[in-house]
N, C-alpha and C positions, 0 to 999 in steps of 0.2 A: 203121431196128436189125438186127443180122444174124440171121440164121437160131436162134442158139442162147438170141436174147433172146425172138425168138417163143417158142418151145421153153417157156423158162422162166417169163415171164411171160405170163401170160394175155393172148391178143391177140385182137381180135375187130376185122374189115371193117366199118366203119361204111357208112352207105348213101351213099358216095361212088363211085358208080360213073364219073363223069367227071374226076374229081379222084384216085380211088383212094389217096383216103385210109385207115390207119385208125388205133387207138387202141391202144395197149399200158397194160394193167391191171396194176397190180404195187398190191398191198396197202402196203409198205410206200413207196413212193413217192407215194402218193396221201395216205394219213398224212403225210406229209412237207409236201406240199403243203397240209393243211387248218391243219397248224401254223402255216404260217407265214399263211393267209388268216383265221385266224380272229378274230385279234384287229380285221383291217380288215372284215370283213364285221359283225362286233358293233356298231362304230363308223358303222356304214356302218345301222346298224339293219337289218340281214338276219340270218337264223339261220341260222350257221351249217351249222348238219345240211342245211339244203334247198338246199345249194349246192355242187358238187361239182367241185372240180379235174381237171381229165383229162390226160393224156398224150397227144400224137399223134406217131405215127413220122413226122417230117419233119424234117430237117437242116436246114430254114429258119428265121430267127427273125421265129417270127408266133404269136401270141397273138389268140384273138377268142370273142366268145361268141353263143350262135344263140338264149338265153331266159330267163328267170329264172334257172336253176336250175346251168346249167351254164357252166363256163368252160375253155377250150380250150390250154394252151402246148404249141408243139410243141415235141419234146426238143433241136433246135437251138437255139432260144430260151435254155432253162434251160443247156445247156450253155455260152453266153455271158457268163450272169453272173458277173460275180467278185465278188458280196454280195450277203445276203439280200437287203438293201437294193433291191439292182437287183432282181431278182427281185419282191419283196413290191410295186416301186411300177409295174410291169406289171398285177399282180394286183387292185393298187388302181385303178388306172386302168379297168381291166375292169367292175369292180364301180361307181365311181363310173359309165359307162354302165347299168349296171343301174338303181343306185338312184336317179340322172338322168331315168327314166325312153325314154332314147335307142333300149334294145331292144324296149321294148313297144310303141313306134311303128313298129317294123321289122315285128314279128310279125304286125301289121295287115294287114301284104303277102302271109303267107304263100299266100293261095291264089293267089298270082304264079310261086309257084315250081312246081318241076317235081313232076311224078304222083306220084313215089315218095317226097317228102318228106309230100306230102298222105296219100297210103297210109299214113306211118309215124305221124300225126299219130292218125288214125281210131283207128289198131291201138293206141297210146296210149292214148288212153280209153277203148278196151274194156278194157284192160288194167287200166287203173286203174279202173273199175267194178265188173270182176271182183273184185279186191283190195279191194275199199272204201277203196281208197287214192286219190283223183284223183292223187298228186304220182307214183306209181311209175314211171308211163312215160313223164315227162315227157324232152323229148330226144331221144328213142329215135330218129328219124330226121332227121339232121343232114346227109344228101346232098344235094345240089341239082347244079343247071346252073354255070357258071360264071357267066354274068347275075346267076342269084339268090345265088349266092356274094356277090357285089357287091352286089346291094340287101341284104343282112340284114349283111352283115358291114364293109362301107364307113362311114365317118363325113365328115361335114361339117366344117370349121373350125372354126366354132363349136361343135358337139359335144365335138370335143377341148379348146378350149380349157377348158369347162365341166368335161370328165372330168378334165382335167391338177388345176385350181385346186380342186375336190372331193377330189382323192386325197391333195393336198398340205395340206388341211386334216385330213384321214384322219392323214398322218404326224403334222402339228402337233398333234393332241392323243394321238394315242401314243408321241413321243418318238422317231418313226423317222427317221434320217438322210434328208434330200430329195435329197441326192447321188448315192444309185438313181435319181432321177428326174432329174439331169441327166445322167448316165451314158448313160441309154435315149436321152435328145432327141440326145446328141450321136451316139451310132449312128445316129439319123435323119437328125440333119444330113449325116452322110458318104455316106448311102446317095441321098441327093437330087442328087449329081454325079454318079451312076454312070446309066446307061441302063436306061429304065425297064423292059427284058427282064432287065437285072443284078440288078434291086432287090430284096431281099427284100419278102416280101406285109405285111408288117407297117408297110413305110413308104409302100407302097399303099394302105392298107384305114385308115392311121392318119397322114394327111397332115401333114406340120410345116407352120410358115408362122412368119416372124420373130416376130408377136404373140405364139403360142404361147409361142414359145424365149425371147422377153423375160418375157413374165408369170411363167412358172414359175420364173427364175432372179430375179424380183423375191422370189416368194414363198419360198424355197428360202433366199435371201440374212437374209432376217428370221428365218425360226425360231432360236430357244433352242438353246443345246447339246444334244447328245443323248447316251445310255450307250447303247453297243451291247446289244442283248440275247442271250445267251448259248442260248438256246432256240433261237430265231433261224438264229445261225449254225450250231449244229451240226446242224440237220436240213435247210439249204439244203447244206451239204458231206456230208451224208450220201444227198440225191437226185442231187447231183452225182457221187457216188462211184458210187453202184447203177447210175445209169443210162451211165456210163462205162465201166463194168466188162465190160458187156453188148454194150458195141456196140465197144469199141478192143481194138488188137490185148493177148492176155493177157500178152505178156513184157512190155508199156510196162506196163500196169495190175499187176505182179508190184514193178516199179520204182515207180511212184507211190506205191503201198501205203506206202512208207517214211516217207513224209512226208505221211500223210495228217491230216486234222482230229486225230482221235482214235484211242486202239488200238482201240477197237471197231471203227470204219468200215475202221480199216488191215487187219484182220483180216477183214472182211465183203469189201475187196476180194480179197483173198488166195484166199480161200473158193470166187468166182467165178470167177478169172481159173483157179486150180488145176483146177475142176472141169472148164472149158471146154477144159483139156486134156488130160482126160482121167484125173486123177490124184484119184478121188473120195476114199479112203482120207484122203489130206493134205485135200482139201478140206473134211473133215467135222471133222476138230481144227483146219481156222481158223476154222469157227466157231463150234466149240465154245467158242474159247479167244473170240470176240466175247461169245457165250452168258454166261461167268461174268464179266465185267464188268457185263454186265445180264439178270441170271437172270430178270428178271419180261418180258424182250422178247418179245412174241408173231411179232413182223418177223421177227426172227433164228430160228425155231423155225419160221416156214412157210418161209423161206430155203432150213433146212437139209432138210424135206420134198421141195422142188423142186428137190433136188440129190441126192437118192434116187429121187427121181422118174424123172428125166431119164435117171438111170444104170438103169432099169427094175428098182430095188428095190422094187417095188410094196409086198409087205405092209409092208414098214419104213417106206415111204413112210406107208401111210396110218396107223399107230401114229405116226409124229411129227406128222403133220397133227393126229389125234386131240388131241395136246395141244397144237398151237398152237389150232384149236377150244375146247379149257377156257379157254384164255388170252384168247379175243377171240373170244367167241361172238358178236358183233356184225359179226363183217366175212366179207361175202359172199362175198369174194373168195378167202377160205382155205377157209372151208366148201366152194363150187366148187372150191379142190385135196384136199379131204377125196374129197369125190363120185366126182374123177376117179380120183386113187389107190384109192379101192374099189372101183370100177367095172373097174379093169385089174386090181383082185388077186381078179377075181372074186364079190365080196361085194356081187350084188347089190341087195336089198333094203338093207341099209344105205346103198349107194350114191346111191338111189332118194330118203331121208329125207336125207341129207345135200343133194343140188343141187334139190331142191325148197325147202328153207328157203333154200337160197341165191341160186332165181330169185324168191322171194316180197321179198328186199332188194336183188336189184336185176337187174331184165330185161334191163338192156342188154349183158350179157355174153353174144354171140355162140356163144363155145366152151362155155358151161355149158349152152347150150342143145343144142348138138349131141350133149354126152354123157348129157344130159337124154331126147333123144330117143331114142339109143342104148339107153340103159338100160331103157326101158319097150319097147321093140323085146325087148331078153333076157329081158323079162318076158312075155311075148307079149301082152302092151297095142296092140295094134297102132293103134290109132285112136288114143289119145295120145300116138303115137308120132307119127304122120302130121301131129298137130295142134300139135305143139310143131315139129316142120320145116318145116311153113306158116309158123309167127309165124316162124321164125329165117329164111327167104327172107324174108320179108316185112320185118321190120327191115332188111335189108341191098337194097331197093329189089328185088329176085327176081319183081315182081310175080306172071308166069304161073306160076311154080314155085307160088310161096305159092297160091295159087288150085288149083292140080293137087293138093298136099297138100292143101289144104282140102277139097276133093270128096271124096277116100279119108276124111278124117276122120269127116263127114259121116257117108257111106254105115256107118261101121264102131259111131260113138257111139251110145248111147242117148238117142233123139230127144227132145229138150226139156230133156236134162240141159245143168249149166254148159260143159264143154267142149264140146260140140253147139254151142253158142249160140257160143261162142268164133270155131269153125269158119264158123259162120252170117255172125259179124261183118268179115271177112273174104272169106267168095263176095261178101258183099252192097258190097263195097268197088269192086265192077267197073266202076261209072259213075266212079271217079275215074281212070279211062284213058283217057275219053274227053276231049277239050282238047288 
């Protein structure tokens, strides 16, 4: 995504030094993914609140899972989907890999991955234990070398056929049109005719076979007629509209907005495009028109706050975030945005409260950790500032920097206190640097 997308949507670099991968965090887009994934997760016997669908800043057609709690979708894949069923077919396929135990077997090979991953796992466990929540740190370190990426994310032909069959059974039970699956398989079929270095990663990690294609077509043809789901169509259109509004030419977006899926999405696209062109008053009017159509939508309020923040209207942004938080108090990304705005407005005590709440909900937000360390420093708590900085470096795989700041934190924090113990966890991970 372009720089404005990074500024407006909280971005954090994941622990992928070899692959230079990053995630684009946005509460609205992640909510849209959860709406599309919820019925699939439920029919698969998984808890929707324990599986997060996240957006990767990469233009290629790819999706992958690294554990039982996270599914990653490339922005390029999402933008190439022509229907919610097509995107849901990818999600269902990855869910099937989780439900069928394919990921659990790969996680047994975690010791074969690079040191940064093992360090991140250790830090995740320590974080979860400190917060009495073993799920909190899950999936923190997704960085790995190219060889480890293949070990954890590539699948055998038998696993692919199994995942296809399971995903199509989900579709059959839910009444979701299986043509979305065939569209994805047609895409993979076309990729097979390209040289390997020109293929999208999904084609290499999810290999297609004639048996796989034949089996999927037979299942799809046997499916009963389905009725489109308006909710799925809305959230698919909204996610695509928002991603494209931040990544494509603003003038093109203003033209596209005239044919948007719905009026509120049209106003949202216009607000983003106008803001990127430096027209804040017009952008605010546009997002307020969207809010008039959906007055209880916290994500439009969140976007309004982001537009103000981007244009350095910090106090107004903090007020706007406060309203968004009151509408959706369980949204960690909105809380993190509020904390950032309060910090920029000089309201450090309030900023600390918001950022700590957000961190307890979502430890994976690197920008949040940066802001939290900064507010601790402004409040002259250098020990906590050093500890949070150490954890932030640890999650990005910068082990030497993490341990350097952890050493500083150890010297400043009260010996034996929980924060001091967290610093010890990082320092004691030094043995992971061998091998």
